[in-house]
N, C-alpha and C positions, 0 to 999 in steps of 0.2 A: 827562157827568161828565168833569172834567179830571183825568186820571190824573197821579200823581206819577211823576217819573222815578226809575228804579232798580228794585231787586228787592223782592218781597214777602217778608216774613218769615213763612214757614209753620211755625207751632208745632204741636206734636203734642197740644196741650191738657193741662190739668191733670187729677189724678185726684180722684174724689169719689164721689157716689152712683153706683151701678152699674146701675140699671134705670130704666125709664120710669115706674114708680110713684113713685120718689123725685122724678122731674122734675116729675110732676103736682103733688106736695105742694109743691114749690118754687114753682111758678107759681100756686098758690092763695094765695100771700101777697101782701100789697101790695108796691109797689115799694120802699118803705124797709125793710120787713121782710125782703123778699127779699135786699136787699143785705147786711143785718146777718147773715142766715143764711149767705150765701156766704162773708162774712168769718170767721164763726166756724168754718166748715169748712175754712178755709185756701184758699179758691179765689181770692180777690183780696187785694190789699194795702190797708191803710187809706186810702192816698192816693187810690185809684180809686173809693172809695165815693161814690154820688150824683152822678157826673160822667156825665150822660146826654146823648144827642142824639137828638131825635125821640122816637119810641116804640119803637124797636128793641131797645134794651138799658137796663137800669136801672144798670149798671155798665160799667166797661171791662174786665171779666173776659175771658180768652182764650175768647171766644164762650161756650160752656156746657160744664159738666163731663160731661154726659150725651150719649152719642153713640147714635143709633138705628142698629143694625146688623142688623135683621131686618125681615121683612114685618110682624109684629104690632107692632113698635115704630114702623114708618113709619105704620102705621094709626093708632096712638095720637097721633102728631104731628098728622095730618090732623084727627083728632077735636078735639084741643085748640085748633086753628085755628078749626074750625067752632064751637066753643063760645065763641070770643072770649078764651080764656086766653092763647094764644100768637099773635103776629103771624106772618104768612107768613114774614118775614125770619128770625125766631127759629127757626121750624121748619126752614128750610133750614140754618141754622148748626148745628142738632142732628144733621144727617145725617153718618154716617161714610162718606165717599165711597169709602173703600178696600173697603167691603163691597157697594157698588153692583153690582159685576160678578156677585157671587153672588146677590144679591137678584133681579137681572135674570133670571138663569138659573132661579131658583125659580119666577118668575111664569109661566114657559112651562108649568109642571106644576100650576099652581093655577088657581082661577077667575078670572073676568074682573074681579071687583071689585079684586083686587090690582093688576092691570094699570092700572086706572083711578086707583088711588091714586098709583102712580109717575108716571103722566101728569100728574096734578094737581100733584105736586111739580115736575115738569120745567116745567110751564106757569108756575109762581110763579118758577122760576128764570129763565125767559125774560123775565119782566116786571121783574125787578130787575137784570138783566144788560145791559150794553151791547155786550159782545163777541158777535158774531154767529157761531155755530157751524154749519158745514156739513159734509157728508160727501163724500168721493170715491166713485168707483165706475166700473165699465166695462160690466158685464153688466146686463141688466135685473133680474136677482136681487139684485145689489148695491145697484142703485138703489132697488129695493123696500124692502130692508132699511132703508136711510137714511130712506126716506119714511115707513116704519112706525114709526121712532124720533121722528117728529114734527120732523125737521130741514127747514128752510125752502128750502134751495137745495143744488145739487150743486156742490161747490167746484171740481172740476177733472176733465175728461175729456180725456186726451191722445190726439190723433188717431193718433199713431205706435203707441200700444198697441192701439188698435182694429184696426189693420191686422194685428196679430199673431194676431187671433182667427180661427178657421175661419168661413167659407171663404175669407176674405180672404187668408190667409197662403199659401194654395196657389197664388195667381195673382200676387201682388206679386214682381216680380223680386228675386233675391237681393241685387243692388247697388242697390236703390232708393234708398238713403240717399246714394249717391255719384253716382248717374246720374239727372238729372231727366227725361230723355227716355225715354218709355215707348211701346211699339208701339201703334199705333192700335187693333187689336183688344183688347189687353189694357186699354187706356184705357176702352173702352166697357164691358167686363165689370167692371172695377174700380169704375167710376162707378156702376153698377147696384147691385152688392153693398154698396158703401159707403153708398149712399143707404138701402138696406134696413136697414143697421146703425144709422144715425141714426134712422130712423123707429121702429124697435124701442125704442130709448132713449126717444124722446119719447112713445111710447105708454105706456111704463112710468112716465114722470114725470108725465103727465097735468096738464101746466101749470106744474109746479115749475121755476123757473129753473135754468139750467145754464151753466157755464162750460167753454169748449172751446179748448184750445191747438193752434195749427197746427204742422205739421212744419217744423222749422227747415231753411232752405235749405242745401245743401252747399256752394254757392259764395257763402257769406255775407259774404264780404269785399268782393265787387263788387256783386252784384245780390241782393236780398232774395228775390225770387220770380220764378217762371217760369210762363208760360201754356202751356207744352208737356207738362207732365207732372203729377206727383203734387201739386205746388202748386196747380195749377188744379183738379185732380179733388176734392181734399179739401173745397174751398169750394163748388163747384158741387154736389156730392153733398149738403152740408149745407143749401144753400138749397133744393134740390129737395125734400129731406125736410121742411123747414119749411113749404114750400107745400103739400105733400100733407097734412101733419097739420092745418094751418090750414084747408084746405078740408073736412076731416072734423070740424071743430069742436074740435080739440085746440089749445089756446093754446100757442105756443112763445116763450119769452124766453131769449135766448142772448147771453152775453158771449163774444166771439171774441178770443183772445189771440195778439198777434204774439210769437214766442218769441225771447227774448234779443236785442232790438235793440241794436245797438252805439252808436246815436246817435239823436237826434231826427229826422234825415233819414231814417234807415232805418226808424224807426217810422212816419213819414209815408208812406213808400213802402208799407208793409204795410197801412195804412188805405186808401190809394188802391187797392191791389190787391183787398181785400176788397169795397169799394164797386164796382169795375169788374165783378167777377164777379157781384155781386148784381144790378147793372143789366142785365147780358146775360143772366142766368139768369131773373130774375123779371119783368123788363119793368115794366109799369104797376102790378102789384100789389106791387112793392118797398116802397112806402109802408106797406103793412099788416103787413109782417114786422118783428118787433121784435128787434133786435140792436144791440150797441154793441161797440167795439173797445178792448181793454186791452192790457197788456204783461205777459208772464211774465218775471220777472227772477231772477237769482241773489241769494242773501241778501248776498253781498259785492260788490254792484254798485259801480262807480266813482261817486263823489260827483258828478262833472260829468254823467254820463249820467243818474243818478237825478234830478237837478235838472231836466234838460231834459224828461224823461218827465213829471215831476210837472206841468209847465206844459201838457202836450199831452193828458193823458187823466184820467179820473176813477177808474181801477181799475189797481192794481198788484198783481200776484200774486207772491209771494216763494216761491222754492223753499227751504224750511227744512231745514237740515242737523241731523242728530242731534248732541246735545251733552249732556254730563253736568253740566258747570259752565260758568259764563260765563268766556270767554277774553278776553285783550287785544283780539283781532280783533272780538269781539262788542261791546266797549265803543266801539271805533272806528266800527263800522257802526251802532251805536245812534245815534250823532250824525248819520249820514247820513240816517236814517229820521225823526229829529225835524227835520232841516232840511227834508225833504219836506213835513212837516206845516206848517212855516213858510210854504212856498211856496204850497202848496194845502191849506188847513186842512180842507176837506170831502172830500179824496180818500180812497177806500177802499183800505186796504193789507191784503191777505190772505196768510196763511201757508198753504202746503200741504206735505204730506209725511207721514212716519210720526210724526205728533204724538200725544202723550199728555198726560195731566193734569200730568205733571212739567214739561212745557214752558211751562205757563201763566205762571210768573213772568217768564220771558225774553220771552214774547209780549207781556205788558203793558209790560215795560221798554222794548221796541223801539217802543211806540205803535202796535202793530198792532191794528185793530179787527175783523177777521174772520179765522177759521182753518177749514181743512178737514182732516177727520181720517177714519180708519177708521170705518165706520158702527158698529162694535161698541164704539167708544170714546166715541161721542156722548153717551151718557147720563151717564157719569162726567164728561166735560169740561163738560158744561152746568151740572152742579150745582157742580163744583169751582170753575169760573170765577165763578159767582154768589157763592159764599162768599168768594172772594178780593176780589171788588168790595165786597162789603158790609163786609169787614174794613177795607179802605181808607176807605170812606165813613164808618163809625160808629166804629171803634176807632182808625183813623189809621195802621195798618200801612203802611209804605212802605219803599222801598229807600234 
């Protein structure tokens, strides 16, 4: 789907019938009767009647006046779809996303059938949504939560954050960010412990693809990577862990990110470094290990650097900053990301950070096609993003 440039207009919806029973009655009418009934109750304007597209809506009303905000109402939506009274798209537009968090919490204390209802709605949202939703995470527990939510990928694991966990943080030198050289005994211990951390993550993922960002070099202005310290250890430990897991039948698929490359040359240096360590660590089995190299970039990246990187990789991961409203800087950088799309139409651009459903209009405006969020936000974002895309496709909301 080609997204329109600009903001989505997120309307709060009109008022009308207040329960699912009325909604069932509304959808028992024919398309023409339904449009007339909606007009009589003040839900739409005369000009919007009978202007339909596909089988999603009979009018261009502000989706639907009834919002499912409880488990029983979600069950009614699913039943209506199974009876053929509602389409899946219409059911998704009937969900009150602001209540999803509460509904999700209630499911923990109810029977399995309610959990399956929510999973069915999430599956429908995945089928109509082009935005790929991923979760972040660091510990096996966090990754398990994301996986249990049905999210297909781990959006970002930062190696420097992994080093802050026990027992790694007890042996990493205090000044490791400033000093690339680490004593040989510490290197050996750090290599083994970091390998164990990667292995525990891959065991938790059980074949789910993951994206990992490398530690940024302290002497970034001159040489991107060093074979003497943490820069070498982080990659060797990763490849050793992947080799071990592959030998035990656990499939590993990893995107490795070069952090904040200042130029295409520096990015190429990072790719060469990763490939060199892979060759030395894996030897002849390197061809069976699945990895590719992308770039982790700031959201306000310079246009010239962004253009060069777009020509050199299939994946750009953007560190998204928290924002309440679109700023002039956002508008300027929006042009940069649309230029990236012109250079490399099939490139994947992913936003990572403390993202919520409130960020979705800006995410779409930037032309971003992937986002990584907290595992506990994934359910809301998956459904909210599907609603926004349906609004654009069917109703024509755009910025």
